[in-house]
C-alpha beads as a LAMMPS data file, in Angstrom:
LAMMPS data file: protein, C-alpha beads

229 atoms
228 bonds

1 atom types
1 bond types

-500.0 500.0 xlo xhi
-500.0 500.0 ylo yhi
-500.0 500.0 zlo zhi

Masses

1 110.0

Atoms # bond

1 1 1 -47.603 387.635 334.029
2 1 1 -45.984 390.982 334.671
3 1 1 -46.075 393.434 331.764
4 1 1 -42.707 394.950 330.926
5 1 1 -42.931 398.661 330.189
6 1 1 -40.669 400.104 327.521
7 1 1 -39.445 403.575 328.452
8 1 1 -38.178 405.827 325.653
9 1 1 -37.531 409.083 327.493
10 1 1 -33.788 408.375 327.621
11 1 1 -33.751 408.856 323.837
12 1 1 -35.140 412.398 323.900
13 1 1 -31.821 414.239 323.583
14 1 1 -30.161 412.372 320.736
15 1 1 -33.410 411.442 318.946
16 1 1 -34.418 415.088 318.566
17 1 1 -31.009 415.977 317.129
18 1 1 -30.994 412.972 314.784
19 1 1 -34.483 413.528 313.398
20 1 1 -33.905 417.259 312.992
21 1 1 -30.585 416.721 311.234
22 1 1 -31.810 414.005 308.871
23 1 1 -35.012 415.884 308.043
24 1 1 -33.113 419.086 307.345
25 1 1 -30.576 417.199 305.239
26 1 1 -33.217 415.568 303.048
27 1 1 -35.440 418.614 302.669
28 1 1 -32.752 421.264 302.124
29 1 1 -30.637 419.200 299.726
30 1 1 -33.596 417.847 297.747
31 1 1 -35.064 421.360 297.526
32 1 1 -31.701 422.760 296.428
33 1 1 -31.248 420.080 293.775
34 1 1 -34.822 420.462 292.507
35 1 1 -34.545 424.243 292.380
36 1 1 -31.210 424.249 290.525
37 1 1 -32.350 421.497 288.151
38 1 1 -35.600 423.315 287.419
39 1 1 -33.568 426.377 286.483
40 1 1 -31.962 424.342 283.684
41 1 1 -28.520 423.762 285.179
42 1 1 -26.439 420.858 283.904
43 1 1 -25.571 417.719 285.892
44 1 1 -22.191 419.026 287.110
45 1 1 -23.666 422.275 288.407
46 1 1 -26.471 420.408 290.170
47 1 1 -24.086 418.011 291.903
48 1 1 -21.684 420.800 292.900
49 1 1 -24.552 422.792 294.367
50 1 1 -25.849 419.708 296.173
51 1 1 -22.431 418.817 297.574
52 1 1 -21.859 422.392 298.721
53 1 1 -25.265 422.290 300.398
54 1 1 -24.396 419.015 302.105
55 1 1 -21.072 420.230 303.514
56 1 1 -22.316 423.687 304.443
57 1 1 -25.513 422.324 305.938
58 1 1 -23.733 419.715 308.047
59 1 1 -21.337 422.311 309.446
60 1 1 -24.206 424.721 310.064
61 1 1 -26.190 422.059 311.900
62 1 1 -23.210 421.140 314.061
63 1 1 -22.436 424.756 314.918
64 1 1 -26.079 425.674 315.472
65 1 1 -26.773 422.720 317.728
66 1 1 -23.577 423.206 319.707
67 1 1 -24.238 426.914 320.291
68 1 1 -27.919 426.527 321.155
69 1 1 -27.485 423.499 323.407
70 1 1 -24.447 425.112 325.040
71 1 1 -26.666 428.076 325.912
72 1 1 -29.115 425.652 327.494
73 1 1 -26.276 423.984 329.399
74 1 1 -25.032 427.374 330.638
75 1 1 -28.516 428.228 331.867
76 1 1 -28.793 424.886 333.653
77 1 1 -25.408 425.332 335.335
78 1 1 -26.307 428.840 336.463
79 1 1 -29.618 427.653 337.919
80 1 1 -27.907 424.771 339.709
81 1 1 -25.285 427.135 341.131
82 1 1 -28.027 429.320 342.597
83 1 1 -29.801 426.277 343.995
84 1 1 -26.564 424.937 345.497
85 1 1 -25.952 428.236 347.274
86 1 1 -29.515 428.353 348.596
87 1 1 -29.160 424.824 349.948
88 1 1 -25.991 425.876 351.738
89 1 1 -27.378 429.070 353.251
90 1 1 -31.077 428.248 353.690
91 1 1 -31.414 424.456 354.117
92 1 1 -34.643 424.597 356.140
93 1 1 -36.379 426.901 353.670
94 1 1 -35.312 424.694 350.770
95 1 1 -36.604 421.595 352.546
96 1 1 -39.955 423.286 353.093
97 1 1 -40.014 424.399 349.461
98 1 1 -39.429 420.847 348.260
99 1 1 -42.228 419.567 350.497
100 1 1 -44.604 422.202 349.083
101 1 1 -43.803 421.030 345.557
102 1 1 -44.860 417.502 346.470
103 1 1 -48.003 418.798 348.147
104 1 1 -48.896 420.686 344.982
105 1 1 -48.876 417.333 343.200
106 1 1 -51.418 415.945 345.622
107 1 1 -49.192 414.336 348.252
108 1 1 -50.322 414.568 351.873
109 1 1 -48.454 417.288 353.807
110 1 1 -46.919 414.904 356.321
111 1 1 -45.834 412.425 353.656
112 1 1 -44.569 415.228 351.432
113 1 1 -42.364 416.520 354.235
114 1 1 -40.985 413.030 354.914
115 1 1 -40.279 412.403 351.235
116 1 1 -38.570 415.780 350.928
117 1 1 -36.501 415.020 354.024
118 1 1 -35.339 411.648 352.721
119 1 1 -34.546 412.960 349.230
120 1 1 -32.624 415.874 350.719
121 1 1 -30.589 413.521 352.872
122 1 1 -29.645 411.422 349.846
123 1 1 -29.122 414.104 347.169
124 1 1 -30.490 417.547 347.955
125 1 1 -29.269 419.248 344.777
126 1 1 -30.488 416.420 342.559
127 1 1 -33.921 416.497 344.180
128 1 1 -34.299 420.248 343.690
129 1 1 -32.939 420.026 340.161
130 1 1 -35.624 417.502 339.220
131 1 1 -38.579 418.812 341.185
132 1 1 -37.990 422.570 341.126
133 1 1 -35.947 423.198 337.977
134 1 1 -37.051 420.282 335.811
135 1 1 -33.454 419.211 335.155
136 1 1 -32.642 415.495 335.113
137 1 1 -29.942 413.205 333.778
138 1 1 -32.111 412.220 330.798
139 1 1 -33.030 415.742 329.727
140 1 1 -29.873 417.692 330.584
141 1 1 -28.141 419.515 327.745
142 1 1 -25.261 417.744 325.944
143 1 1 -23.788 420.165 323.360
144 1 1 -21.150 417.861 321.848
145 1 1 -23.571 414.956 321.477
146 1 1 -26.173 417.185 319.839
147 1 1 -23.623 418.684 317.431
148 1 1 -22.127 415.352 316.324
149 1 1 -25.458 413.582 315.919
150 1 1 -27.036 416.491 314.029
151 1 1 -24.118 416.802 311.626
152 1 1 -23.961 413.047 310.999
153 1 1 -27.717 412.775 310.495
154 1 1 -27.723 415.777 308.161
155 1 1 -24.921 414.254 306.078
156 1 1 -26.753 410.948 305.710
157 1 1 -30.047 412.654 304.933
158 1 1 -28.473 414.991 302.367
159 1 1 -26.554 412.177 300.671
160 1 1 -29.779 410.344 299.755
161 1 1 -31.314 412.907 297.340
162 1 1 -27.844 413.816 296.093
163 1 1 -27.269 410.189 295.110
164 1 1 -30.602 410.118 293.267
165 1 1 -29.660 413.327 291.434
166 1 1 -26.402 411.717 290.310
167 1 1 -28.133 408.591 288.987
168 1 1 -30.951 410.152 286.968
169 1 1 -30.648 412.684 284.156
170 1 1 -32.751 415.257 282.340
171 1 1 -36.303 416.101 283.330
172 1 1 -36.571 412.739 285.075
173 1 1 -34.049 413.953 287.665
174 1 1 -36.411 416.522 289.196
175 1 1 -39.273 414.064 289.511
176 1 1 -37.157 411.249 290.911
177 1 1 -35.416 413.464 293.449
178 1 1 -38.793 414.779 294.591
179 1 1 -40.435 411.361 294.813
180 1 1 -37.482 409.681 296.503
181 1 1 -37.119 412.560 298.949
182 1 1 -40.740 412.131 300.014
183 1 1 -40.166 408.400 300.460
184 1 1 -37.061 409.099 302.549
185 1 1 -38.964 411.632 304.657
186 1 1 -41.844 409.229 305.237
187 1 1 -39.366 406.541 306.299
188 1 1 -37.668 409.025 308.633
189 1 1 -41.002 409.941 310.174
190 1 1 -41.859 406.280 310.730
191 1 1 -38.475 405.412 312.268
192 1 1 -38.462 408.488 314.486
193 1 1 -42.000 407.798 315.656
194 1 1 -41.241 404.170 316.463
195 1 1 -38.112 405.075 318.416
196 1 1 -40.012 407.719 320.341
197 1 1 -43.219 405.727 320.782
198 1 1 -45.295 408.322 318.882
199 1 1 -48.092 407.798 316.288
200 1 1 -46.450 406.621 313.074
201 1 1 -48.935 407.945 310.519
202 1 1 -49.028 411.428 311.998
203 1 1 -45.236 411.717 312.031
204 1 1 -44.871 410.464 308.448
205 1 1 -47.539 412.820 307.100
206 1 1 -46.069 415.788 308.962
207 1 1 -42.547 415.471 307.573
208 1 1 -43.628 414.614 304.018
209 1 1 -46.044 417.554 303.850
210 1 1 -43.440 420.150 304.763
211 1 1 -40.834 418.483 302.562
212 1 1 -43.182 418.512 299.576
213 1 1 -44.048 422.161 300.196
214 1 1 -40.366 423.146 300.335
215 1 1 -39.569 421.352 297.070
216 1 1 -42.576 422.805 295.237
217 1 1 -41.633 426.339 296.266
218 1 1 -37.957 425.976 295.312
219 1 1 -38.867 424.288 292.003
220 1 1 -41.196 427.172 291.173
221 1 1 -38.486 429.729 292.003
222 1 1 -35.885 427.801 290.024
223 1 1 -38.241 427.568 287.044
224 1 1 -38.971 431.269 287.207
225 1 1 -35.312 432.281 287.379
226 1 1 -34.407 429.751 284.717
227 1 1 -36.996 431.220 282.387
228 1 1 -35.677 434.726 283.009
229 1 1 -32.089 433.698 282.370

Bonds

1 1 1 2
2 1 2 3
3 1 3 4
4 1 4 5
5 1 5 6
6 1 6 7
7 1 7 8
8 1 8 9
9 1 9 10
10 1 10 11
11 1 11 12
12 1 12 13
13 1 13 14
14 1 14 15
15 1 15 16
16 1 16 17
17 1 17 18
18 1 18 19
19 1 19 20
20 1 20 21
21 1 21 22
22 1 22 23
23 1 23 24
24 1 24 25
25 1 25 26
26 1 26 27
27 1 27 28
28 1 28 29
29 1 29 30
30 1 30 31
31 1 31 32
32 1 32 33
33 1 33 34
34 1 34 35
35 1 35 36
36 1 36 37
37 1 37 38
38 1 38 39
39 1 39 40
40 1 40 41
41 1 41 42
42 1 42 43
43 1 43 44
44 1 44 45
45 1 45 46
46 1 46 47
47 1 47 48
48 1 48 49
49 1 49 50
50 1 50 51
51 1 51 52
52 1 52 53
53 1 53 54
54 1 54 55
55 1 55 56
56 1 56 57
57 1 57 58
58 1 58 59
59 1 59 60
60 1 60 61
61 1 61 62
62 1 62 63
63 1 63 64
64 1 64 65
65 1 65 66
66 1 66 67
67 1 67 68
68 1 68 69
69 1 69 70
70 1 70 71
71 1 71 72
72 1 72 73
73 1 73 74
74 1 74 75
75 1 75 76
76 1 76 77
77 1 77 78
78 1 78 79
79 1 79 80
80 1 80 81
81 1 81 82
82 1 82 83
83 1 83 84
84 1 84 85
85 1 85 86
86 1 86 87
87 1 87 88
88 1 88 89
89 1 89 90
90 1 90 91
91 1 91 92
92 1 92 93
93 1 93 94
94 1 94 95
95 1 95 96
96 1 96 97
97 1 97 98
98 1 98 99
99 1 99 100
100 1 100 101
101 1 101 102
102 1 102 103
103 1 103 104
104 1 104 105
105 1 105 106
106 1 106 107
107 1 107 108
108 1 108 109
109 1 109 110
110 1 110 111
111 1 111 112
112 1 112 113
113 1 113 114
114 1 114 115
115 1 115 116
116 1 116 117
117 1 117 118
118 1 118 119
119 1 119 120
120 1 120 121
121 1 121 122
122 1 122 123
123 1 123 124
124 1 124 125
125 1 125 126
126 1 126 127
127 1 127 128
128 1 128 129
129 1 129 130
130 1 130 131
131 1 131 132
132 1 132 133
133 1 133 134
134 1 134 135
135 1 135 136
136 1 136 137
137 1 137 138
138 1 138 139
139 1 139 140
140 1 140 141
141 1 141 142
142 1 142 143
143 1 143 144
144 1 144 145
145 1 145 146
146 1 146 147
147 1 147 148
148 1 148 149
149 1 149 150
150 1 150 151
151 1 151 152
152 1 152 153
153 1 153 154
154 1 154 155
155 1 155 156
156 1 156 157
157 1 157 158
158 1 158 159
159 1 159 160
160 1 160 161
161 1 161 162
162 1 162 163
163 1 163 164
164 1 164 165
165 1 165 166
166 1 166 167
167 1 167 168
168 1 168 169
169 1 169 170
170 1 170 171
171 1 171 172
172 1 172 173
173 1 173 174
174 1 174 175
175 1 175 176
176 1 176 177
177 1 177 178
178 1 178 179
179 1 179 180
180 1 180 181
181 1 181 182
182 1 182 183
183 1 183 184
184 1 184 185
185 1 185 186
186 1 186 187
187 1 187 188
188 1 188 189
189 1 189 190
190 1 190 191
191 1 191 192
192 1 192 193
193 1 193 194
194 1 194 195
195 1 195 196
196 1 196 197
197 1 197 198
198 1 198 199
199 1 199 200
200 1 200 201
201 1 201 202
202 1 202 203
203 1 203 204
204 1 204 205
205 1 205 206
206 1 206 207
207 1 207 208
208 1 208 209
209 1 209 210
210 1 210 211
211 1 211 212
212 1 212 213
213 1 213 214
214 1 214 215
215 1 215 216
216 1 216 217
217 1 217 218
218 1 218 219
219 1 219 220
220 1 220 221
221 1 221 222
222 1 222 223
223 1 223 224
224 1 224 225
225 1 225 226
226 1 226 227
227 1 227 228
228 1 228 229
């Protein structure tokens, strides 16, 4: 019976943005809530601070992702423009260059030249984009997609600890926000790892460790400033 392989590389672009956004939403909002609560602020102040963090963080994620991924897209377009011009002016040299790339991977010289010739005949720019520049349909930059997914994921991630902060009161609020945030982070690590085909335990431990560290630091700062005030 033929084994069916499950490929996950097509998820690289949006999965990275989703995991980054959700992780940032959980960690930053939970840390903000814990820090403000530890400083002795009342429920209204905590929720206002958390909501402001949610809105500001989501907009920041969207803008940051759009700008950074747009820069990547600009670089890709510039590289493709250069490659397109070289294919127009130096087709033989580009064919030889493509063949050399295949030879470097261990393909016989004669076969490498034939493969390069056939790929050039079908889609010369696409072949050079993949083999020479490392640009493919699955990995190419998509600024709008990255911005929307990051903002949406951040909003969902930030809403979770904010909801916990609204439900619990007093000293219990800090502990419950911290505990629930770690549970949310572990779940995020597991889901992200499963979607990407990565080790589950390693991903869960990684995100929970850094989330716990962020909350401990902000709680300590909030406690210190609260004591001073």
